[in-house]
Kinemage of the C-alpha trace (Angstrom):
@kinemage 1
@onewidth
@group {chain A} dominant
@subgroup {mainchain}
@vectorlist {calphas} color= white
{ca met a 1} P 87.370 70.353 23.372
{ca leu a 2} L 83.967 71.013 22.253
{ca lys a 3} L 83.248 67.254 23.190
{ca his a 4} L 84.718 68.012 26.661
{ca lys a 5} L 82.446 71.013 27.019
{ca lys a 6} L 79.523 68.724 26.075
{ca lys a 7} L 80.366 66.161 28.656
{ca ile a 8} L 80.429 68.730 31.280
{ca tyr a 9} L 77.181 70.242 30.539
{ca ser a 10} L 75.818 66.678 30.499
{ca asn a 11} L 77.147 65.673 33.759
{ca val a 12} L 75.673 69.105 35.468
{ca ser a 13} L 72.137 68.163 33.981
{ca val a 14} L 72.185 65.014 35.824
{ca val a 15} L 73.014 66.429 39.185
{ca leu a 16} L 70.539 69.051 38.922
{ca ala a 17} L 67.616 66.644 37.996
{ca ile a 18} L 68.757 64.541 41.062
{ca leu a 19} L 68.399 67.911 43.262
{ca val a 20} L 65.457 68.477 41.958
{ca met a 21} L 63.813 64.887 43.079
{ca leu a 22} L 65.606 65.460 46.593
{ca leu a 23} L 63.886 68.666 46.787
{ca gly a 24} L 60.451 67.386 45.732
{ca ala a 25} L 60.697 64.404 48.222
{ca cys a 26} L 61.007 66.981 51.199
{ca gly a 27} L 57.354 67.379 51.112
{ca glu a 28} L 55.873 71.023 51.776
{ca glu a 29} L 57.763 71.521 54.990
{ca met a 30} L 60.959 73.097 53.246
{ca asn a 31} L 58.737 75.253 51.197
{ca gln a 32} L 57.378 77.146 54.241
{ca trp a 33} L 59.427 80.223 55.343
{ca glu a 34} L 59.049 81.261 58.964
{ca val a 35} L 58.941 84.853 59.477
{ca asn a 36} L 60.184 86.488 62.680
{ca asn a 37} L 57.931 89.640 63.475
{ca glu a 38} L 58.654 90.010 66.884
{ca ala a 39} L 59.909 93.516 68.433
{ca gln a 40} L 63.554 93.694 68.596
{ca arg a 41} L 65.820 96.841 68.807
{ca phe a 42} L 68.399 97.302 66.171
{ca val a 43} L 70.267 100.350 65.693
{ca met a 44} L 73.296 101.167 63.425
{ca val a 45} L 75.741 103.729 64.016
{ca ser a 46} L 78.186 104.667 61.111
{ca gln a 47} L 81.114 105.257 63.406
{ca ala a 48} L 80.789 102.542 66.029
{ca ser a 49} L 83.503 100.556 64.837
{ca asn a 50} L 85.674 103.865 65.650
{ca glu a 51} L 84.007 103.808 69.010
{ca asn a 52} L 82.428 107.009 67.817
{ca ile a 53} L 85.518 109.113 67.980
{ca ile a 54} L 85.565 111.520 65.359
{ca asn a 55} L 87.449 114.795 64.435
{ca ile a 56} L 85.810 118.467 64.476
{ca gly a 57} L 83.438 118.372 61.899
{ca gly a 58} L 82.964 114.786 61.532
{ca arg a 59} L 79.306 113.351 61.261
{ca ile a 60} L 77.527 110.498 62.078
{ca glu a 61} L 74.655 108.480 60.930
{ca phe a 62} L 72.386 106.998 63.258
{ca ser a 63} L 70.110 104.494 61.767
{ca asp a 64} L 67.188 102.802 63.513
{ca ala a 65} L 66.260 99.601 61.831
{ca ser a 66} L 64.316 98.127 64.929
{ca arg a 67} L 61.345 96.060 64.468
{ca gly a 68} L 57.714 96.765 65.662
{ca val a 69} L 58.529 100.265 66.526
{ca ala a 70} L 55.456 102.243 67.053
{ca thr a 71} L 57.165 105.809 68.183
{ca arg a 72} L 60.734 107.194 68.371
{ca glu a 73} L 62.372 110.352 69.760
{ca trp a 74} L 66.082 111.188 69.286
{ca gly a 75} L 67.462 113.368 72.050
{ca ile a 76} L 69.859 115.696 69.964
{ca pro a 77} L 72.644 117.877 71.731
{ca asp a 78} L 72.753 121.550 71.714
{ca lys a 79} L 72.341 123.122 68.370
{ca asp a 80} L 75.294 125.479 68.895
{ca ser a 81} L 77.606 122.550 68.815
{ca val a 82} L 76.054 120.118 66.324
{ca thr a 83} L 74.069 120.490 62.815
{ca val a 84} L 71.617 118.160 61.795
{ca leu a 85} L 72.055 117.142 58.240
{ca glu a 86} L 69.352 114.754 57.734
{ca gly a 87} L 66.215 113.525 59.931
{ca asp a 88} L 64.575 114.870 62.894
{ca glu a 89} L 63.683 113.905 66.230
{ca gly a 90} L 61.151 111.233 65.010
{ca ala a 91} L 63.208 109.907 61.783
{ca ser a 92} L 64.522 106.420 61.283
{ca leu a 93} L 67.701 108.186 59.957
{ca leu a 94} L 69.317 110.845 61.681
{ca ser a 95} L 72.608 112.446 60.298
{ca val a 96} L 74.445 114.813 62.613
{ca arg a 97} L 77.815 116.785 62.150
{ca phe a 98} L 79.383 117.759 65.487
{ca asp a 99} L 81.073 121.141 65.035
{ca lys a 100} L 82.772 121.677 68.373
{ca ala a 101} L 85.254 119.243 70.284
{ca gly a 102} L 83.470 117.765 73.367
{ca glu a 103} L 81.962 114.822 74.669
{ca tyr a 104} L 78.386 114.139 73.201
{ca ala a 105} L 75.427 112.006 74.276
{ca ile a 106} L 72.789 111.018 71.550
{ca ser a 107} L 69.631 109.579 73.285
{ca leu a 108} L 66.863 107.356 71.602
{ca his a 109} L 63.697 106.439 73.432
{ca gln a 110} L 61.408 103.926 71.497
{ca ile a 111} L 57.972 102.616 72.323
{ca phe a 112} L 57.403 99.392 70.705
{ca glu a 113} L 54.101 97.695 69.728
{ca asp a 114} L 55.060 95.032 72.346
{ca ser a 115} L 57.698 94.165 74.856
{ca ala a 116} L 60.896 94.077 72.825
{ca tyr a 117} L 64.342 91.905 72.697
{ca ala a 118} L 67.681 94.484 72.669
{ca glu a 119} L 70.108 93.420 70.176
{ca asp a 120} L 71.401 89.911 70.626
{ca glu a 121} L 69.779 89.404 74.152
{ca asp a 122} L 68.160 86.282 74.650
{ca ser a 123} L 64.922 87.787 76.695
{ca lys a 124} L 62.556 90.471 76.193
{ca arg a 125} L 62.824 93.752 77.915
{ca asp a 126} L 60.128 96.349 78.280
{ca ile a 127} L 57.826 97.643 75.423
{ca glu a 128} L 59.934 101.070 76.036
{ca leu a 129} L 63.638 101.231 75.725
{ca asp a 130} L 66.059 103.943 76.189
{ca thr a 131} L 69.791 103.813 74.649
{ca met a 132} L 72.636 106.556 74.722
{ca tyr a 133} L 75.218 106.700 72.392
{ca arg a 134} L 78.313 108.569 73.356
{ca val a 135} L 80.244 110.488 71.055
{ca ser a 136} L 83.807 112.024 71.300
{ca val a 137} L 84.769 114.986 69.117
{ca leu a 138} L 88.445 115.650 69.043
{ca pro a 139} L 90.317 118.884 67.925
{ca leu a 140} L 92.524 118.832 64.875
{ca ile a 141} L 96.052 118.596 65.594
{ca asp a 142} L 97.718 121.970 65.399
{ca ile a 143} L 101.258 122.823 66.386
{ca val a 144} L 101.566 125.781 68.852
{ca ser a 145} L 105.136 125.559 69.515
{ca phe a 146} L 108.192 123.633 68.450
{ca lys a 147} L 111.822 123.834 69.484
{ca ala a 148} L 114.935 121.828 69.826
{ca asn a 149} L 117.841 121.724 72.453
{ca ile a 150} L 121.083 119.587 72.540
{ca leu a 151} L 120.700 116.865 74.859
{ca glu a 152} L 123.794 115.937 76.868
{ca asn a 153} L 123.665 112.893 79.497
{ca gly a 154} L 119.796 113.430 79.817
{ca val a 155} L 120.010 116.818 80.407
{ca leu a 156} L 118.658 119.753 78.317
{ca gly a 157} L 121.271 121.958 77.186
{ca gln a 158} L 121.679 124.725 74.378
{ca glu a 159} L 118.514 125.560 72.555
{ca ile a 160} L 119.193 125.314 68.500
{ca ser a 161} L 117.950 128.074 66.032
{ca leu a 162} L 115.168 126.447 63.570
{ca gln a 163} L 115.845 128.247 60.260
{ca asp a 164} L 116.078 127.047 56.859
{ca ser a 165} L 119.788 126.839 55.565
{ca ala a 166} L 121.350 127.981 58.978
{ca glu a 167} L 123.607 124.844 59.117
{ca ile a 168} L 124.194 125.213 62.478
{ca ala a 169} L 127.366 123.125 63.667
{ca leu a 170} L 127.023 120.033 65.805
{ca val a 171} L 129.536 117.518 66.679
{ca asp a 172} L 129.220 114.114 65.132
{ca gly a 173} L 127.340 111.903 67.839
{ca thr a 174} L 124.879 114.745 69.096
{ca thr a 175} L 121.656 113.911 70.333
{ca val a 176} L 118.708 116.809 69.714
{ca arg a 177} L 115.508 116.992 71.785
{ca tyr a 178} L 112.710 118.231 69.994
{ca thr a 179} L 109.736 119.506 72.264
{ca phe a 180} L 106.336 120.337 70.910
{ca glu a 181} L 102.815 121.886 72.329
{ca thr a 182} L 99.814 121.316 70.049
{ca glu a 183} L 96.135 121.639 70.163
{ca gly a 184} L 94.747 118.131 70.242
{ca lys a 185} L 96.718 115.068 71.441
{ca val a 186} L 99.527 113.533 69.214
{ca asn a 187} L 100.645 109.798 69.682
{ca ser a 188} L 102.647 109.047 66.551
{ca ile a 189} L 105.441 110.550 64.666
{ca val a 190} L 105.923 107.580 62.318
{ca asp a 191} L 105.521 109.483 59.033
{ca ser a 192} L 108.358 111.825 59.936
{ca asp a 193} L 111.500 111.980 57.773
{ca phe a 194} L 114.740 112.603 59.877
{ca asp a 195} L 117.009 112.694 56.870
{ca gly a 196} L 119.066 109.926 58.205
{ca gly a 197} L 118.805 111.045 62.008
{ca leu a 198} L 118.064 108.133 64.310
{ca leu a 199} L 114.918 108.234 66.489
{ca val a 200} L 115.986 107.375 70.276
{ca glu a 201} L 113.119 104.791 71.197
{ca glu a 202} L 113.872 104.454 75.047
{ca ser a 203} L 113.777 108.279 75.771
{ca thr a 204} L 111.220 109.490 73.191
{ca asn a 205} L 107.774 110.414 74.933
{ca val a 206} L 105.434 111.483 72.002
{ca gly a 207} L 102.275 111.868 74.534
{ca asn a 208} L 104.369 114.307 76.441
{ca gly a 209} L 105.593 116.335 73.497
{ca thr a 210} L 109.080 115.238 73.036
{ca phe a 211} L 111.123 113.049 70.800
{ca asp a 212} L 114.822 112.624 70.438
{ca ile a 213} L 117.176 112.208 67.246
{ca val a 214} L 120.895 111.360 67.291
{ca tyr a 215} L 122.910 112.855 64.282
{ca asn a 216} L 126.114 110.913 62.893
{ca gly a 217} L 128.191 111.492 59.864
{ca leu a 218} L 130.815 113.864 58.947
{ca asp a 219} L 130.117 116.975 57.349
{ca lys a 220} L 126.716 115.971 56.692
{ca val a 221} L 123.964 118.498 56.384
{ca phe a 222} L 120.277 117.540 57.604
{ca asp a 223} L 116.830 118.386 56.985
{ca leu a 224} L 113.681 117.827 59.493
{ca glu a 225} L 110.110 116.999 58.256
{ca ala a 226} L 108.307 116.286 61.700
{ca ile a 227} L 104.705 115.006 61.074
{ca leu a 228} L 102.927 114.942 64.345
{ca ala a 229} L 100.136 112.868 64.165
{ca arg a 230} L 96.932 111.508 65.927
{ca thr a 231} L 95.979 108.075 64.393
{ca asn a 232} L 92.622 107.682 65.359
{ca pro a 233} L 90.862 109.804 64.236
{ca arg a 234} L 93.628 110.711 61.846
{ca ser a 235} L 94.759 114.277 62.199
{ca ser a 236} L 98.501 115.652 61.821
{ca asp a 237} L 100.162 118.861 61.329
{ca thr a 238} L 103.915 119.286 59.963
{ca val a 239} L 107.035 121.236 60.452
{ca lys a 240} L 109.765 121.336 58.226
{ca tyr a 241} L 113.452 122.784 57.996
{ca val a 242} L 115.914 122.369 55.252
{ca asp a 243} L 119.654 122.191 56.165
{ca phe a 244} L 119.462 123.443 59.413
{ca ile a 245} L 122.147 121.425 61.123
{ca lys a 246} L 125.841 120.513 59.761
{ca leu a 247} L 127.974 117.706 61.572
{ca ile a 248} L 131.656 118.306 62.517
{ca glu a 249} L 134.230 116.289 63.765
{ca ser a 250} L 134.233 115.964 67.447
{ca gln a 251} L 137.246 116.175 69.610
{ca glu a 252} L 136.226 113.917 72.235
{ca pro a 253} L 137.451 109.953 72.878
{ca leu a 254} L 135.143 107.478 71.134
{ca thr a 255} L 133.022 106.047 74.447
{ca leu a 256} L 130.432 103.555 75.245
{ca val a 257} L 127.073 105.099 75.619
{ca asn a 258} L 124.825 101.902 76.223
{ca val a 259} L 124.020 98.595 75.641
{ca ile a 260} L 121.036 96.626 74.347
{ca glu a 261} L 119.765 93.125 73.626
{ca arg a 262} L 117.812 92.984 70.390
{ca glu a 263} L 116.309 89.628 68.830
{ca gly a 264} L 119.295 88.124 70.841
{ca arg a 265} L 121.947 90.205 70.031
{ca ala a 266} L 124.022 92.890 71.321
{ca tyr a 267} L 124.135 96.322 70.092
{ca leu a 268} L 126.535 98.489 71.563
{ca lys a 269} L 125.912 102.208 71.048
{ca phe a 270} L 128.939 104.522 71.101
{ca ser a 271} L 129.433 108.346 71.356
{ca arg a 272} L 129.898 109.035 67.710
{ca ser a 273} L 130.600 107.137 64.370
{ca ile a 274} L 132.821 104.378 64.119
{ca lys a 275} L 135.575 103.277 61.613
{ca ser a 276} L 134.127 100.074 60.348
{ca ser a 277} L 137.744 98.875 59.276
{ca ser a 278} L 138.749 99.267 63.130
{ca ile a 279} L 136.065 96.248 64.467
{ca asp a 280} L 137.479 93.417 65.778
{ca lys a 281} L 135.369 90.530 67.521
{ca asp a 282} L 138.232 89.323 69.400
{ca asp a 283} L 138.391 92.911 71.195
{ca phe a 284} L 134.885 91.989 72.907
{ca glu a 285} L 133.463 89.385 75.399
{ca val a 286} L 130.149 88.720 76.447
{ca lys a 287} L 129.371 86.860 79.358
{ca ile a 288} L 125.757 85.314 80.185
{ca thr a 289} L 124.139 84.142 83.046
{ca pro a 290} L 120.775 82.043 82.492
{ca glu a 291} L 117.955 82.449 84.712
{ca gly a 292} L 118.791 80.003 87.856
{ca gly a 293} L 122.106 78.935 86.022
{ca ser a 294} L 125.647 79.753 86.071
{ca glu a 295} L 127.647 82.231 84.226
{ca met a 296} L 128.998 81.230 80.978
{ca thr a 297} L 131.138 83.208 78.361
{ca ala a 298} L 129.694 83.164 74.966
{ca thr a 299} L 131.538 82.808 71.481
{ca ile a 300} L 131.148 85.804 69.555
{ca ser a 301} L 130.801 84.887 65.706
{ca thr a 302} L 130.553 88.383 64.202
{ca ala a 303} L 131.036 91.841 65.120
{ca ala a 304} L 129.740 94.454 62.608
{ca leu a 305} L 128.673 98.241 62.067
{ca asp a 306} L 124.749 98.737 62.040
{ca thr a 307} L 122.792 101.038 59.971
{ca asp a 308} L 123.111 103.776 62.558
{ca pro a 309} L 127.269 104.344 62.016
{ca ser a 310} L 127.745 104.690 65.784
{ca thr a 311} L 126.630 101.282 66.641
{ca ile a 312} L 128.183 97.841 66.731
{ca val a 313} L 126.010 94.584 66.465
{ca leu a 314} L 127.358 91.534 68.059
{ca thr a 315} L 126.289 88.020 67.238
{ca leu a 316} L 126.424 85.091 69.231
{ca asp a 317} L 127.962 81.729 67.587
{ca gly a 318} L 125.234 78.849 68.157
{ca asp a 319} L 123.575 80.791 71.321
{ca gln a 320} L 121.594 84.215 71.810
{ca ile a 321} L 120.923 86.393 74.789
{ca tyr a 322} L 117.153 85.608 75.924
{ca ser a 323} L 114.867 87.596 77.636
{ca asp a 324} L 115.353 85.993 81.034
{ca asp a 325} L 119.088 85.747 80.955
{ca glu a 326} L 121.491 88.825 82.692
{ca ala a 327} L 124.334 89.561 80.304
{ca val a 328} L 127.354 91.748 80.396
{ca val a 329} L 130.039 92.797 77.853
{ca ser a 330} L 133.541 93.958 77.851
{ca tyr a 331} L 135.943 95.586 75.568
{ca thr a 332} L 139.556 95.269 75.911
{ca val a 333} L 141.449 98.287 74.140
{ca gly a 334} L 142.447 97.161 70.504
{ca ser a 335} L 141.920 98.685 67.116
{ca leu a 336} L 138.525 99.979 67.696
{ca glu a 337} L 138.452 103.840 66.874
{ca ala a 338} L 136.135 106.761 65.690
{ca asp a 339} L 135.627 107.595 62.310
{ca ala a 340} L 137.868 110.753 61.977
{ca lys a 341} L 139.415 112.481 59.161
{ca asn a 342} L 142.536 114.288 60.865
{ca ser a 343} L 143.243 112.593 64.310
{ca ser a 344} L 142.820 109.098 65.620
{ca phe a 345} L 140.456 108.749 68.654
{ca pro a 346} L 140.755 105.144 70.283
{ca ala a 347} L 137.863 103.614 72.126
{ca glu a 348} L 138.211 103.661 75.611
{ca ala a 349} L 138.181 100.258 77.270
{ca phe a 350} L 135.176 98.964 79.772
{ca ser a 351} L 134.419 96.139 81.475
{ca asp a 352} L 131.327 93.957 82.418
{ca glu a 353} L 128.609 96.632 80.882
{ca ser a 354} L 125.166 95.585 81.538
{ca ile a 355} L 123.308 94.439 78.588
{ca glu a 356} L 119.808 95.827 78.830
{ca his a 357} L 117.030 94.035 77.042
{ca glu a 358} L 114.960 95.964 74.411
{ca glu a 359} L 111.451 96.135 75.348
{ca ile a 360} L 108.971 97.951 73.068
{ca asn a 361} L 105.572 98.146 74.275
{ca ile a 362} L 103.305 96.885 71.700
{ca leu a 363} L 100.440 98.674 72.978
{ca val a 364} L 101.903 101.664 71.848
{ca ala a 365} L 101.767 101.138 67.893
{ca gln a 366} L 98.151 99.918 68.811
{ca asp a 367} L 96.989 103.211 69.980
{ca tyr a 368} L 96.041 101.361 73.118
{ca asp a 369} L 95.653 103.904 76.189
{ca tyr a 370} L 98.049 102.369 78.469
{ca gly a 371} L 98.429 105.258 80.299
{ca phe a 372} L 94.865 106.109 80.470
{ca glu a 373} L 95.433 109.712 79.078
{ca asn a 374} L 92.697 109.594 76.844
{ca thr a 375} L 90.093 107.697 79.276
{ca ser a 376} L 87.268 109.268 81.002
{ca ser a 377} L 85.151 106.263 81.688
{ca val a 378} L 85.166 102.840 83.222
{ca ser a 379} L 82.529 99.973 82.802
{ca trp a 380} L 81.576 97.298 85.398
{ca gly a 381} L 82.130 93.477 84.612
{ca asn a 382} L 81.676 90.017 86.376
{ca leu a 383} L 84.521 87.865 86.874
{ca pro a 384} L 83.389 84.148 87.177
{ca ala a 385} L 87.298 83.247 88.341
{ca ala a 386} L 86.502 85.378 91.442
{ca gly a 387} L 83.355 83.495 92.548
{ca gly a 388} L 80.976 84.804 89.774
{ca tyr a 389} L 80.822 87.759 92.133
{ca leu a 390} L 79.198 90.883 90.729
{ca pro a 391} L 80.575 93.708 92.819
{ca asn a 392} L 77.868 96.479 93.973
{ca val a 393} L 78.944 99.654 92.447
{ca ala a 394} L 78.330 101.009 96.147
{ca asp a 395} L 81.193 99.441 97.382
{ca his a 396} L 83.760 100.755 95.336
{ca thr a 397} L 84.411 103.574 92.861
{ca thr a 398} L 86.941 103.622 89.960
{ca thr a 399} L 87.670 106.679 88.309
{ca val a 400} L 90.240 108.237 85.906
{ca val a 401} L 91.763 110.896 87.345
{ca thr a 402} L 93.894 113.731 85.687
{ca asp a 403} L 96.591 115.282 87.768
{ca ala a 404} L 100.325 115.260 86.448
{ca ser a 405} L 101.791 115.602 89.982
{ca val a 406} L 100.310 112.055 90.980
{ca ala a 407} L 100.631 109.959 87.607
{ca his a 408} L 103.460 108.095 87.046
{ca ser a 409} L 103.993 109.578 83.747
{ca gly a 410} L 101.727 111.963 81.536
{ca ser a 411} L 98.986 113.376 83.294
{ca ser a 412} L 96.239 110.662 83.901
{ca tyr a 413} L 95.916 107.724 85.881
{ca leu a 414} L 93.335 104.886 87.399
{ca lys a 415} L 91.923 105.113 90.562
{ca met a 416} L 90.266 102.258 92.367
{ca ala a 417} L 88.966 102.672 95.677
{ca val a 418} L 87.359 99.433 97.401
{ca asn a 419} L 85.529 99.883 100.853
{ca pro a 420} L 86.004 97.692 103.744
{ca ala a 421} L 85.183 94.171 103.949
{ca pro a 422} L 82.056 93.435 105.467
{ca gly a 423} L 83.715 90.976 108.025
{ca leu a 424} L 85.565 87.826 107.839
{ca ala a 425} L 82.091 85.717 107.900
{ca thr a 426} L 81.180 87.013 104.763
{ca pro a 427} L 83.157 87.535 101.179
{ca pro a 428} L 85.596 90.574 101.268
{ca ser a 429} L 85.015 93.576 99.290
{ca arg a 430} L 85.942 93.196 95.489
{ca ala a 431} L 86.171 95.283 92.848
{ca ala a 432} L 86.439 94.526 88.953
{ca thr a 433} L 86.707 97.277 86.413
{ca glu a 434} L 87.611 97.784 82.874
{ca pro a 435} L 88.893 100.734 81.440
{ca ser a 436} L 86.623 101.992 78.507
{ca leu a 437} L 87.387 104.749 75.913
{ca ser a 438} L 85.517 108.105 76.416
{ca ala a 439} L 82.892 106.998 73.846
{ca gly a 440} L 82.112 103.918 75.785
{ca gly a 441} L 83.828 101.318 73.814
{ca tyr a 442} L 86.322 98.968 75.458
{ca his a 443} L 89.710 99.127 75.213
{ca thr a 444} L 91.038 95.980 73.166
{ca phe a 445} L 94.458 94.989 71.580
{ca asp a 446} L 95.496 92.399 69.345
{ca ala a 447} L 98.461 90.155 70.361
{ca asp a 448} L 100.112 87.055 67.944
{ca leu a 449} L 100.353 83.782 69.342
{ca gly a 450} L 103.422 84.126 71.615
{ca ile a 451} L 104.899 84.568 75.068
{ca tyr a 452} L 104.624 88.575 76.397
{ca lys a 453} L 105.695 90.049 79.837
{ca val a 454} L 102.802 92.496 80.860
{ca ser a 455} L 103.701 95.265 83.552
{ca val a 456} L 102.028 97.626 85.333
{ca tyr a 457} L 102.983 100.702 87.652
{ca leu a 458} L 100.990 100.501 91.239
{ca lys a 459} L 100.684 102.471 94.256
{ca thr a 460} L 98.217 102.035 97.295
{ca glu a 461} L 96.774 103.721 100.106
{ca asn a 462} L 95.443 101.571 103.223
{ca asn a 463} L 96.917 98.457 101.952
{ca gly a 464} L 96.450 96.284 104.881
{ca gly a 465} L 93.833 93.702 106.486
{ca thr a 466} L 93.915 90.331 108.043
{ca arg a 467} L 94.361 87.025 106.075
{ca phe a 468} L 90.822 85.942 104.844
{ca gly a 469} L 89.860 82.748 106.377
{ca ser a 470} L 89.490 79.628 104.391
{ca leu a 471} L 90.285 81.438 101.033
{ca gly a 472} L 93.725 82.209 102.373
{ca phe a 473} L 94.754 85.500 100.964
{ca asp a 474} L 95.235 89.272 101.864
{ca ser a 475} L 94.394 92.405 100.333
{ca asn a 476} L 95.506 92.236 96.639
{ca cys a 477} L 95.232 93.266 93.094
{ca arg a 478} L 95.365 91.425 89.885
{ca leu a 479} L 95.547 92.445 86.326
{ca tyr a 480} L 93.472 90.033 84.248
{ca val a 481} L 94.104 89.638 80.549
{ca ala a 482} L 90.806 88.758 79.045
{ca ala a 483} L 89.824 87.505 75.485
{ca ala a 484} L 87.716 90.036 73.876
{ca ala a 485} L 85.402 87.704 71.590
{ca thr a 486} L 82.413 88.966 73.502
{ca gln a 487} L 81.983 92.095 75.300
{ca gly a 488} L 81.604 91.583 79.023
{ca asn a 489} L 82.470 88.330 79.072
{ca phe a 490} L 85.214 87.286 81.215
{ca ser a 491} L 84.944 83.457 81.494
{ca val a 492} L 88.152 82.940 79.349
{ca leu a 493} L 90.885 84.173 81.619
{ca arg a 494} L 94.494 84.749 80.428
{ca gly a 495} L 97.662 85.201 82.777
{ca trp a 496} L 96.960 87.008 85.875
{ca ser a 497} L 99.310 88.312 88.679
{ca ser a 498} L 98.524 88.526 92.638
{ca ile a 499} L 100.508 91.361 93.979
{ca ser a 500} L 100.350 93.152 96.891
{ca pro a 501} L 102.498 96.433 96.974
{ca glu a 502} L 103.281 97.562 100.527
{ca asn a 503} L 104.431 101.408 100.141
{ca glu a 504} L 103.016 104.653 98.588
{ca glu a 505} L 105.519 105.065 95.887
{ca trp a 506} L 105.250 103.929 92.065
{ca thr a 507} L 106.078 100.296 91.834
{ca gln a 508} L 106.343 98.277 88.466
{ca tyr a 509} L 104.869 94.655 88.656
{ca ser a 510} L 105.183 92.144 85.964
{ca phe a 511} L 104.203 88.799 85.067
{ca val a 512} L 104.457 86.307 81.995
{ca phe a 513} L 101.268 85.860 79.672
{ca thr a 514} L 100.815 83.411 76.726
{ca ala a 515} L 98.444 84.369 73.925
{ca asp a 516} L 97.281 80.779 72.804
{ca arg a 517} L 94.606 82.225 70.231
{ca asn a 518} L 94.296 84.942 67.320
{ca ser a 519} L 91.895 87.333 69.115
{ca asp a 520} L 91.482 90.884 70.463
{ca tyr a 521} L 92.572 90.955 74.277
{ca arg a 522} L 91.606 93.240 76.978
{ca phe a 523} L 93.019 94.058 80.511
{ca val a 524} L 90.910 94.112 83.364
{ca pro a 525} L 92.026 95.635 86.694
{ca phe a 526} L 90.976 93.479 89.622
{ca ala a 527} L 91.347 94.391 93.588
{ca val a 528} L 90.205 92.570 96.768
{ca asn a 529} L 90.068 94.372 100.281
{ca thr a 530} L 90.059 92.361 103.555
{ca gly a 531} L 91.107 95.105 105.439
{ca val a 532} L 89.056 97.781 107.709
{ca glu a 533} L 90.101 100.649 105.608
{ca gln a 534} L 89.025 101.750 102.379
{ca leu a 535} L 91.903 100.361 100.010
{ca ile a 536} L 92.923 102.723 97.348
{ca ile a 537} L 94.938 101.546 94.467
{ca tyr a 538} L 96.457 103.724 91.530
{ca trp a 539} L 97.340 102.125 88.263
{ca asp a 540} L 99.383 103.626 85.320
{ca asp a 541} L 101.512 103.041 82.192
{ca ile a 542} L 100.548 99.296 81.594
{ca ser a 543} L 103.113 97.680 78.982
{ca met a 544} L 103.304 94.320 76.895
{ca val a 545} L 106.590 93.433 75.280
{ca asn a 546} L 107.641 90.118 73.708
{ca trp a 547} L 109.050 87.587 75.835
{ca asn a 548} L 111.543 85.145 74.422
{ca pro a 549} L 112.802 82.869 77.417
{ca arg a 550} L 115.779 80.519 77.523
{ca pro a 551} L 114.386 77.107 76.264
């Protein structure tokens, strides 16, 4: 072992000797360091990665590490709303605590010794530079009210008393809608404990203050711990009830509630718990119609009880249900029955029930503001794919409007107004906008490599105009998906859809997008007006779901 070590040291010595000779042969040039002393703005903000969105009582540090600064002056908001913990108007480091909810602006005026570069720019600006840092301070989550009602066929029914040890009797299979109001916007309940109750994803709307839980299991007593949270910046409040619901046997027949496709299989949701021994795959039939193809009957390999005791999962033999398939399921009366103690409750027959595709919006889990509920500003961008035309801000306006009576859901939507075209001899009016968070940062989302279906709800006013000459298009709007490697760079465009809504009602439009790189992406709404009136387009509820087309 000692000899082996000595050999290694000997080899290393030879390599080092060669390196010294090579470096010496390079002459004096390699030993001369070039120091860049040119004036350049460089400011670090401690919450920049969080887009300067913080909770009440949070602090942000602004550090001016610029080169060649002669003087600087920070502009600090109302001292009643903030507390300066370190530094002053002329300091290189400024630490500020924000004590009240609201929107704030911290300004920085710098005078350099010479014309200065701004961050990563290649050309110099002026000797004086002004910068504005937007800060959003959000209230902590605080539950104001919380209640529960039985939900029957989508209709709100009897209110349930929320008390520990109440053991309110509910029949097996009951769905309960919980409604809450909070100080501060809630966007997550993922940390909650429903004690075996199942969250009904398709009817839950946490952003609007509701979530639905279905309860199954004879004689089971349930607790509830609802953790209502905001994911960014993190804040939460909790309600908890112990032994407040007890399930009893239903006297109603076993009926089908809905059928969804999930990962290629059919999930049949029934009105109550099912006796597992009564399930027979031969009692079911699944028919599939591929896009552009003919109907075919699939072979069912297994039919089994899901972890939800009121749901049966059908798996197909050598096939699956794809995203672009239409599929139906039928049940012929056989042995299927409810899980009951004293009586037999057979399932009712059904025929050609549509299998709906489960579509989970991946933007929700990423806290992307798909409904513009937390968006208060927009930024302008150039789209080379649109002829490199950077629209004049005077030609259009884009604003986020809060009006629940107009929004498709929630309380806010994006309103894009594009002025009339200047004439057919010149390019039509165009507007490109990129929604940004209230703190000024871009909305971005992450997409794994794969295929997705992107959808958005639109409605218009004054959507008219004649076909624009040689370019051959009418007034239209598109939703671009751009790689977000560089802010403001739209040179790499992804899937887009040219769509022309013809009515003033909210209508959903979709297109398929392929993510071919591991990157952050962002959506860019775009509009063209060839008409003689101002075109107004309303945008709301963007969704992006996994899409698995039939090969």
